LOTORPA-831390 format. One record per residue: x, y, z of N, C-alpha, C in turn. Coordinates in pm, 1 decimal, always signed. Last residue first. Layout:
<segus>
X,Y,Z,X,Y,Z,X,Y,Z
...
</segus>
This chain:
<segus>
+1346.2,-1010.3,-234.0,+1465.4,-979.0,-356.0,+1617.6,-1065.7,-299.8
+1015.5,-1131.7,-355.0,+1212.5,-1143.8,-301.6,+1266.5,-1083.2,-362.8
+716.4,-1030.3,-418.9,+836.4,-1023.9,-486.0,+916.3,-1066.0,-293.4
+400.1,-1095.7,-360.6,+471.7,-1100.1,-321.7,+594.5,-1126.6,-401.1
+120.0,-954.6,-441.6,+238.3,-958.7,-463.0,+296.9,-922.0,-371.9
-294.5,-944.1,-441.7,-153.9,-946.8,-354.3,-32.8,-999.7,-414.3
-462.9,-711.6,-561.4,-433.7,-818.8,-624.5,-293.1,-813.1,-504.1
-880.4,-754.3,-440.9,-700.8,-650.1,-410.8,-619.2,-770.9,-509.8
-1220.0,-565.4,-620.8,-1083.7,-693.7,-516.7,-941.9,-626.1,-496.0
-1510.4,-443.4,-497.0,-1358.0,-437.9,-604.7,-1257.3,-566.1,-477.7
-1713.1,-407.4,-366.1,-1746.8,-570.6,-485.9,-1596.5,-473.4,-525.8
-1762.6,-125.5,-222.5,-1737.4,-159.2,-338.5,-1740.8,-241.3,-454.3
-1757.8,-285.8,-0.6,-1899.8,-260.7,-48.3,-1895.9,-162.5,-188.9
-1480.5,-429.9,+29.0,-1621.1,-556.0,+15.6,-1721.3,-460.5,-42.1
-1155.4,-423.3,-107.9,-1331.5,-315.4,-64.5,-1458.1,-371.4,-51.7
-1092.6,-687.2,-74.3,-987.0,-587.3,-121.6,-1114.7,-394.0,-53.2
-988.7,-1080.1,-126.3,-1075.5,-994.7,-92.0,-1020.6,-824.7,+8.6
-783.6,-1102.4,-345.9,-779.0,-1144.5,-151.6,-926.1,-1022.6,-255.1
-562.2,-1292.6,-581.2,-670.3,-1224.3,-543.9,-705.7,-1224.6,-390.8
-161.7,-1350.5,-647.6,-381.3,-1347.9,-540.0,-442.3,-1254.2,-568.5
+84.3,-1408.0,-693.2,+13.6,-1265.0,-740.9,-107.7,-1376.2,-682.8
+517.6,-1513.7,-586.4,+350.9,-1511.3,-602.6,+203.1,-1388.1,-578.8
+748.5,-1390.3,-630.2,+739.9,-1555.7,-631.0,+534.7,-1495.2,-558.5
+894.6,-1138.4,-831.7,+751.2,-1290.1,-841.9,+783.8,-1387.2,-794.3
+1145.7,-942.0,-890.2,+1118.4,-1190.5,-802.1,+969.3,-1138.1,-747.5
+1254.3,-758.7,-1115.9,+1168.4,-810.6,-979.4,+1134.6,-941.9,-938.6
+1389.0,-598.6,-1343.5,+1464.6,-761.9,-1272.0,+1334.2,-778.7,-1134.9
+1245.0,-381.2,-1446.3,+1353.7,-330.2,-1308.8,+1404.2,-526.9,-1297.4
+1180.3,-508.2,-1707.6,+1240.2,-355.7,-1709.9,+1357.2,-352.9,-1554.0
+1041.2,-741.0,-1595.4,+1102.5,-761.5,-1688.3,+1270.3,-641.5,-1605.9
+848.7,-530.4,-1497.8,+865.1,-698.5,-1395.0,+1048.0,-742.6,-1453.3
+748.2,-446.0,-1652.3,+860.8,-387.8,-1532.9,+866.7,-441.6,-1539.2
+605.6,-608.1,-1802.3,+695.4,-558.8,-1937.0,+814.2,-505.6,-1726.2
+457.7,-670.4,-1606.0,+527.7,-823.8,-1731.0,+622.7,-692.7,-1726.5
+173.6,-465.4,-1648.6,+309.3,-483.6,-1512.9,+368.7,-616.7,-1519.9
+185.1,-425.6,-1890.2,+283.8,-285.9,-1801.4,+340.1,-331.5,-1704.3
-98.3,-510.1,-1875.0,-4.5,-512.4,-1996.1,+163.4,-486.9,-1941.6
-236.0,-472.8,-1674.4,-201.5,-648.4,-1725.8,-116.2,-608.0,-1835.5
-312.2,-241.4,-1626.3,-201.1,-327.8,-1491.0,-130.6,-459.1,-1579.0
-422.5,-29.4,-1692.9,-357.2,-150.1,-1751.9,-234.1,-190.6,-1706.9
-663.4,+81.6,-1542.8,-486.5,+131.6,-1584.9,-365.6,+71.6,-1706.1
-832.8,-84.2,-1458.4,-907.4,+35.8,-1576.7,-714.7,+162.9,-1629.7
-755.0,-304.1,-1388.2,-804.5,-333.4,-1501.0,-793.3,-138.5,-1598.3
-633.8,-199.6,-1100.9,-550.4,-282.6,-1222.0,-637.3,-353.3,-1343.9
-779.1,-21.9,-991.0,-724.4,+55.0,-1087.6,-659.1,-76.7,-1209.0
-941.6,-269.9,-859.3,-1019.5,-210.5,-1072.0,-970.1,-56.5,-1103.4
-785.9,-386.2,-793.6,-881.3,-445.8,-891.3,-894.7,-399.0,-972.5
-466.3,-227.6,-655.5,-662.1,-199.4,-609.4,-679.8,-292.3,-783.0
-201.6,-500.5,-471.3,-287.7,-267.2,-577.3,-455.1,-359.9,-592.4
-88.5,-500.3,-219.5,-188.9,-533.1,-282.7,-172.7,-413.1,-440.0
+290.7,-624.6,-113.4,+186.9,-510.4,-168.5,+97.4,-530.8,-249.6
+561.0,-755.6,+12.5,+432.9,-804.2,-12.6,+330.8,-651.4,-11.8
+880.7,-843.4,+3.3,+753.1,-758.2,+57.2,+609.5,-756.1,-77.2
+1116.4,-1024.5,+177.7,+976.1,-966.3,+62.6,+901.4,-877.4,+92.8
+1448.6,-1064.9,+141.5,+1325.1,-1055.1,+238.6,+1266.9,-1021.2,+133.9
+1718.6,-1122.6,+13.4,+1575.0,-1287.5,+80.8,+1481.9,-1203.8,+100.5
+1880.6,-853.3,+169.6,+1922.7,-1041.6,+69.2,+1828.0,-1101.9,+147.3
+1617.5,-595.5,+236.2,+1789.6,-768.6,+272.7,+1812.3,-820.2,+130.3
+1459.0,-342.6,+48.7,+1476.9,-484.2,+107.2,+1593.5,-535.0,+124.6
+1478.7,-158.8,-105.0,+1529.6,-99.7,+30.0,+1457.6,-282.9,+113.5
+1360.7,-253.7,-388.3,+1522.9,-277.2,-343.6,+1553.3,-175.2,-156.2
+1113.6,-292.0,-319.0,+1203.7,-369.3,-378.7,+1274.0,-381.0,-327.9
+1018.7,-70.8,-414.1,+994.1,-62.2,-201.5,+1064.1,-176.4,-199.0
+1141.7,+53.8,-630.4,+1121.3,+180.0,-546.3,+1109.5,+104.7,-355.8
+947.8,-118.4,-786.3,+1124.4,-145.8,-765.5,+1181.1,-8.3,-667.4
+723.4,+7.2,-871.7,+722.4,-30.4,-743.4,+878.0,-124.6,-643.9
+671.6,+228.6,-1040.5,+728.9,+214.3,-911.7,+761.3,+99.3,-793.5
+666.6,+102.8,-1258.6,+760.4,+134.5,-1274.4,+810.0,+179.9,-1120.3
+357.3,+134.5,-1137.4,+426.9,-29.0,-1191.8,+540.3,+6.5,-1163.7
+331.3,+427.1,-928.9,+274.0,+309.7,-1134.1,+274.8,+204.5,-1054.0
+175.3,+572.2,-668.0,+309.4,+523.4,-748.4,+218.5,+404.0,-828.9
-37.2,+802.8,-867.7,+32.3,+768.3,-804.1,+120.7,+650.4,-713.4
-290.5,+513.0,-869.4,-177.8,+590.1,-838.7,-159.2,+745.2,-859.7
-469.0,+269.4,-940.6,-436.6,+335.1,-1002.6,-329.9,+491.8,-1033.2
-237.1,+95.5,-761.6,-388.4,+97.7,-828.4,-389.6,+130.0,-975.1
-73.4,+63.6,-475.1,-138.1,+106.1,-568.9,-245.4,+80.2,-618.5
-164.6,+137.3,-169.9,-86.1,+234.7,-221.3,-78.8,+262.0,-352.3
-333.3,-21.0,-1.2,-398.3,+97.7,-21.9,-305.3,+172.2,-61.4
-21.9,-149.8,+208.2,-174.5,-210.4,+106.1,-249.9,-80.3,+98.0
+274.0,-236.2,+152.2,+253.1,-176.0,+128.4,+35.0,-209.2,+112.5
+612.1,-405.5,+378.6,+445.5,-412.0,+315.0,+368.1,-292.0,+310.8
+867.1,-633.3,+344.8,+810.4,-464.4,+321.6,+651.2,-478.9,+317.0
+1165.9,-643.0,+548.0,+988.8,-700.3,+460.4,+979.7,-543.6,+440.3
+1391.0,-600.3,+624.4,+1357.7,-783.3,+658.4,+1216.9,-803.1,+493.7
+1509.7,-320.8,+525.8,+1442.5,-373.6,+625.6,+1423.0,-494.7,+507.1
+1801.3,-140.4,+504.3,+1735.4,-155.6,+431.2,+1666.0,-295.9,+512.0
+1569.5,+193.0,+543.9,+1652.1,+88.2,+562.0,+1725.9,+70.9,+500.0
+1581.9,+501.9,+269.6,+1537.2,+430.1,+418.2,+1620.8,+286.8,+338.1
+1494.9,+687.8,+132.2,+1628.8,+681.5,+203.4,+1617.4,+614.6,+302.6
+1383.1,+531.2,-239.4,+1373.8,+645.8,-45.4,+1528.2,+625.9,+55.2
+1308.6,+700.8,-455.9,+1401.8,+639.9,-492.7,+1446.8,+689.7,-287.4
+949.0,+874.5,-545.4,+1112.9,+864.0,-539.2,+1225.5,+807.2,-501.9
+724.8,+726.1,-527.2,+753.8,+812.9,-635.0,+933.0,+822.2,-649.9
+651.7,+785.8,-295.5,+718.7,+686.7,-309.3,+687.5,+641.5,-455.7
+801.6,+1019.1,-73.6,+707.6,+1025.3,-191.2,+733.5,+958.8,-238.2
+775.2,+992.0,+279.5,+820.0,+1019.7,+215.6,+730.1,+998.8,+25.9
+752.0,+1065.8,+629.1,+768.8,+1159.7,+459.4,+800.5,+1093.4,+437.6
+828.1,+850.7,+897.1,+924.6,+980.0,+771.4,+800.3,+944.5,+715.3
+755.1,+694.1,+1202.2,+749.9,+776.6,+1092.0,+807.0,+847.0,+1082.1
+868.3,+404.4,+1436.0,+967.2,+562.6,+1359.2,+801.5,+578.7,+1296.1
+756.6,+184.2,+1524.0,+957.3,+188.4,+1597.2,+932.7,+382.4,+1532.3
+444.1,+207.1,+1554.6,+539.3,+238.7,+1469.6,+675.4,+272.0,+1591.3
+197.0,+193.8,+1704.2,+162.2,+36.1,+1609.0,+386.9,+87.7,+1592.3
+31.4,+428.6,+1819.7,+163.0,+277.6,+1882.2,+237.8,+207.3,+1833.1
-98.5,+552.2,+1677.4,-198.3,+446.4,+1685.5,-84.1,+334.8,+1822.2
+44.2,+827.2,+1655.3,-89.8,+756.2,+1733.8,-141.8,+674.9,+1776.2
+160.7,+776.3,+1393.7,+202.7,+825.9,+1483.8,+139.3,+761.9,+1591.6
-70.1,+835.0,+1210.6,-67.3,+676.4,+1250.5,+39.2,+743.2,+1332.6
-177.3,+1064.2,+1292.5,-272.3,+1007.3,+1302.6,-206.3,+871.4,+1353.9
+74.1,+1179.7,+1194.1,+81.8,+1227.4,+1241.6,-88.4,+1121.2,+1308.7
+53.9,+1076.4,+853.9,+154.5,+1014.8,+951.2,+85.6,+1041.4,+1105.1
-161.6,+1289.8,+790.7,-175.2,+1145.8,+740.3,-117.6,+1082.2,+886.8
-1.0,+1519.4,+760.2,-108.7,+1451.7,+913.5,-235.8,+1353.4,+851.7
+190.7,+1417.1,+564.5,+250.2,+1393.2,+768.2,+80.2,+1449.6,+808.2
+186.1,+1174.8,+320.4,+85.9,+1264.4,+432.5,+94.0,+1291.2,+542.0
+334.3,+954.9,+186.0,+350.8,+1115.0,+111.9,+291.8,+1243.9,+246.3
+448.9,+799.4,+444.1,+421.5,+783.1,+389.3,+422.0,+946.9,+295.7
+611.4,+527.8,+649.8,+700.1,+649.0,+541.3,+558.4,+626.2,+501.8
+679.2,+319.5,+978.0,+600.2,+371.0,+909.1,+625.2,+513.7,+781.1
+798.7,+41.0,+1055.4,+861.4,+219.4,+1069.0,+738.4,+237.8,+975.1
+800.3,-175.8,+1316.5,+744.4,-181.2,+1255.3,+736.2,-3.3,+1264.3
+834.3,-385.8,+1554.2,+961.7,-306.4,+1430.6,+934.5,-253.6,+1339.2
+659.4,-612.8,+1615.4,+701.1,-591.7,+1737.0,+750.4,-405.2,+1657.2
+404.1,-790.0,+1498.2,+535.9,-748.8,+1462.4,+530.5,-657.7,+1556.2
+151.0,-949.1,+1549.7,+254.1,-1031.5,+1627.6,+428.8,-901.4,+1605.7
-72.2,-829.7,+1412.2,-42.7,-1026.9,+1429.9,+95.9,-1058.4,+1448.3
-137.7,-631.1,+1597.9,-213.1,-734.7,+1584.8,-174.2,-859.2,+1557.6
+77.9,-471.4,+1423.1,+85.6,-509.9,+1547.1,+28.5,-574.9,+1607.5
-73.1,-449.6,+1189.5,+27.3,-551.6,+1138.3,+83.8,-615.0,+1311.9
-284.3,-353.7,+1194.3,-288.7,-463.6,+1174.0,-149.8,-517.9,+1191.7
-206.6,-88.6,+1231.1,-244.2,-159.2,+1391.5,-303.3,-320.4,+1341.2
-4.6,-34.7,+984.3,+44.8,-66.5,+1152.5,-42.5,-161.4,+1237.0
-324.3,-12.6,+841.4,-227.1,-146.8,+838.0,-162.1,-165.8,+974.5
-355.3,+215.0,+952.6,-507.5,+103.6,+948.3,-394.1,+25.0,+992.9
-169.4,+508.3,+1024.7,-167.8,+329.0,+1098.8,-328.7,+230.4,+1058.9
-320.5,+713.3,+838.1,-372.7,+725.0,+929.5,-293.3,+550.7,+1088.8
-99.5,+590.4,+512.2,-173.7,+642.7,+607.6,-178.5,+641.9,+752.5
+174.6,+405.3,+482.7,+91.9,+365.9,+609.1,-29.8,+487.2,+551.5
+378.9,+353.9,+218.2,+178.6,+406.7,+270.3,+98.2,+385.7,+395.5
+536.8,+54.7,+399.5,+478.4,+139.8,+328.0,+376.7,+232.0,+265.6
+614.3,+16.7,+703.9,+448.2,-32.4,+616.4,+482.3,+112.1,+516.0
+872.8,-260.6,+664.2,+844.4,-133.8,+569.5,+738.0,-98.2,+604.6
+1027.9,-423.8,+951.2,+896.1,-432.3,+863.6,+884.0,-202.6,+847.4
+1252.8,-634.4,+1086.9,+1218.8,-543.1,+1053.7,+1122.8,-434.5,+960.1
+1097.7,-908.9,+1306.7,+1113.6,-820.4,+1156.8,+1140.8,-699.1,+1106.5
+1020.4,-1002.1,+1509.5,+1106.4,-921.8,+1488.8,+1173.9,-836.9,+1396.4
+890.1,-1244.8,+1382.1,+794.0,-1098.2,+1456.7,+899.8,-1058.4,+1492.2
+910.4,-1432.5,+1135.9,+1010.5,-1372.2,+1204.1,+927.9,-1239.1,+1273.8
+814.5,-1510.6,+922.6,+749.9,-1603.0,+1034.2,+801.2,-1516.8,+1096.3
+612.4,-1434.7,+618.6,+678.8,-1398.0,+733.5,+746.1,-1382.9,+895.3
+352.1,-1555.3,+515.3,+471.9,-1539.9,+457.6,+659.5,-1455.1,+503.3
+145.1,-1530.2,+762.8,+192.1,-1647.5,+693.7,+270.4,-1645.9,+582.1
+163.2,-1209.0,+725.3,+193.6,-1270.6,+837.0,+233.4,-1443.0,+800.7
+66.3,-1193.3,+552.3,+184.6,-1050.2,+574.0,+268.7,-1217.9,+643.4
-219.6,-1231.9,+561.9,-119.8,-1308.2,+426.7,+32.4,-1303.9,+486.7
-282.0,-1003.4,+723.9,-278.3,-1171.5,+795.5,-263.4,-1286.3,+645.6
-178.1,-771.8,+567.1,-146.5,-862.3,+668.3,-159.8,-1006.4,+798.1
-417.2,-813.1,+398.1,-266.3,-811.4,+347.5,-255.5,-874.1,+491.5
-676.6,-803.5,+593.9,-654.5,-947.3,+448.8,-517.8,-950.5,+393.7
-599.2,-559.6,+666.9,-620.0,-691.6,+717.9,-649.8,-796.6,+715.3
-636.7,-431.4,+442.8,-504.4,-373.4,+444.1,-542.3,-516.4,+549.3
-950.5,-492.4,+291.6,-754.2,-551.2,+223.0,-649.2,-568.2,+293.7
-1163.9,-340.1,+337.2,-1060.0,-481.3,+441.5,-966.8,-473.7,+434.1
-1384.9,-130.2,+347.3,-1203.0,-161.0,+330.6,-1165.7,-227.1,+412.8
-1605.0,+41.7,+241.5,-1571.9,-139.6,+293.6,-1439.4,-206.0,+261.8
-1611.4,+280.5,+224.3,-1611.3,+231.3,+111.0,-1594.6,+47.6,+117.9
-1792.4,+339.4,+483.7,-1826.8,+344.5,+322.0,-1764.1,+235.7,+234.9
-1521.1,+211.0,+682.1,-1743.1,+280.9,+676.5,-1822.2,+263.1,+596.9
-1271.0,+206.5,+595.9,-1357.0,+182.9,+636.1,-1580.9,+17.0,+590.2
-1273.1,+487.4,+444.2,-1247.0,+412.0,+433.9,-1311.1,+243.2,+466.1
-1445.0,+700.4,+613.0,-1490.5,+668.3,+531.5,-1404.1,+591.1,+463.3
-1278.8,+660.3,+850.5,-1406.3,+617.3,+874.3,-1491.1,+547.4,+713.7
-956.8,+706.6,+765.3,-1070.6,+564.7,+803.7,-1226.8,+531.5,+850.3
-1079.4,+988.5,+681.2,-954.2,+846.9,+629.7,-1047.8,+726.8,+639.7
-1080.3,+1195.7,+922.4,-1167.7,+1096.5,+823.6,-1165.9,+973.9,+743.7
-863.3,+1255.7,+890.8,-960.5,+1293.2,+1002.2,-1091.5,+1248.5,+996.5
-706.2,+1363.4,+638.4,-719.5,+1294.7,+722.2,-806.2,+1237.0,+922.0
-762.1,+1503.1,+347.7,-882.8,+1409.7,+448.5,-877.1,+1276.2,+554.0
-642.5,+1728.4,+388.1,-803.7,+1758.0,+361.6,-849.4,+1697.2,+416.9
-472.4,+1548.9,+299.6,-385.0,+1627.7,+371.0,-551.2,+1700.7,+440.8
-502.5,+1423.5,+115.5,-507.8,+1287.6,+207.4,-454.0,+1451.5,+305.5
-476.0,+1668.7,-101.3,-603.7,+1512.9,-84.2,-557.8,+1425.3,+51.5
-248.5,+1664.1,-124.0,-368.6,+1792.7,-88.9,-474.4,+1752.9,-36.3
-88.1,+1463.3,-235.7,-52.3,+1550.7,-123.7,-192.4,+1625.8,-42.9
-215.8,+1383.3,-448.8,-245.1,+1357.3,-393.2,-240.1,+1389.7,-203.9
-104.3,+1667.6,-665.7,-316.5,+1646.7,-597.0,-328.2,+1566.8,-469.6
+87.7,+1531.9,-556.6,+118.3,+1727.6,-556.5,-81.9,+1679.3,-541.2
+118.9,+1367.4,-719.7,+164.2,+1325.8,-549.5,+145.0,+1483.6,-565.3
-163.0,+1332.3,-937.6,-30.7,+1353.5,-975.6,-51.8,+1325.8,-842.8
-455.8,+1249.7,-945.5,-280.5,+1143.7,-1029.4,-175.4,+1183.8,-1053.6
-728.9,+1131.6,-813.1,-604.0,+1243.7,-823.3,-477.4,+1201.0,-926.0
-954.4,+1016.5,-922.1,-911.2,+1099.7,-1004.5,-781.3,+1161.6,-948.4
-977.5,+834.7,-746.6,-875.9,+759.3,-832.9,-866.8,+821.4,-905.1
-1071.8,+1037.4,-540.2,-1004.1,+999.7,-446.8,-896.3,+895.5,-561.9
-1343.9,+1000.5,-663.8,-1272.2,+1159.2,-699.9,-1097.7,+1124.9,-633.3
-1471.2,+764.4,-622.4,-1452.5,+833.5,-706.2,-1359.3,+950.0,-729.9
-1513.2,+805.3,-342.3,-1384.0,+719.5,-399.4,-1362.9,+711.0,-482.6
-1708.0,+1013.2,-312.7,-1542.2,+1023.3,-234.0,-1462.5,+948.3,-342.7
-1959.1,+896.1,-414.1,-1857.6,+966.1,-569.1,-1763.0,+933.6,-480.9
-1950.7,+504.3,-443.2,-1895.9,+628.3,-386.3,-1836.3,+754.0,-425.4
-1966.5,+372.2,-641.5,-2047.3,+382.5,-594.5,-2058.2,+481.0,-490.3
-1757.0,+441.8,-943.1,-1756.7,+382.8,-767.3,-1930.6,+466.0,-769.0
-1841.2,+353.2,-1272.1,-1806.9,+463.0,-1134.4,-1781.1,+350.1,-1025.1
-1568.6,+165.2,-1520.5,-1720.8,+166.1,-1409.3,-1740.0,+236.9,-1320.8
-1379.7,+346.3,-1626.1,-1468.1,+272.0,-1679.1,-1579.9,+216.9,-1651.5
-1315.8,+693.1,-1479.0,-1319.5,+563.0,-1459.2,-1417.0,+500.5,-1578.8
-1061.8,+878.6,-1730.9,-1151.9,+879.2,-1681.9,-1208.7,+648.8,-1562.0
-728.9,+960.6,-1669.6,-762.7,+885.5,-1709.6,-967.6,+884.2,-1638.9
</segus>
């Protein structure tokens, strides 16, 4: 799917055009060294910090075992650690990105994983994912993969790129997947996400 509204940064547009897991794996392999400078400095990515604060307002137990799904270079893990969480476990598609994440010291463990496939991890008290959903993969049909790693009563706090929401049919697909997968959505709110690009984020909170 081509962009309906071009991004200000051509590099970000290229990211949104990676439509397969293999394409993403190749992209992030080559992008690991400059990912943080580009995403924060060039795109204005603040969604991970905003989402971490929203997570902290909902998950009171600082010793909770937390899965940071699609943790990338560890921006989100550091943000969660700054909120007081000490039992963080990161998974990501890219070994190169995970090397950066592990070096932050925020995680108890890191592991390569494809978020479009059933995960052999958990159970977790809570799940966090920022910068993962929107254009995909993963897609709306993969939301349950993360929710299913939760202990009973646990919360999953996930963001969706608002541009992806608008341009990839989330308005239509999301309600269908909620019903199909019997997902318990407890909150849906807008958050700051990519400020330079003027792209909002959608924060979704599920309970197992």
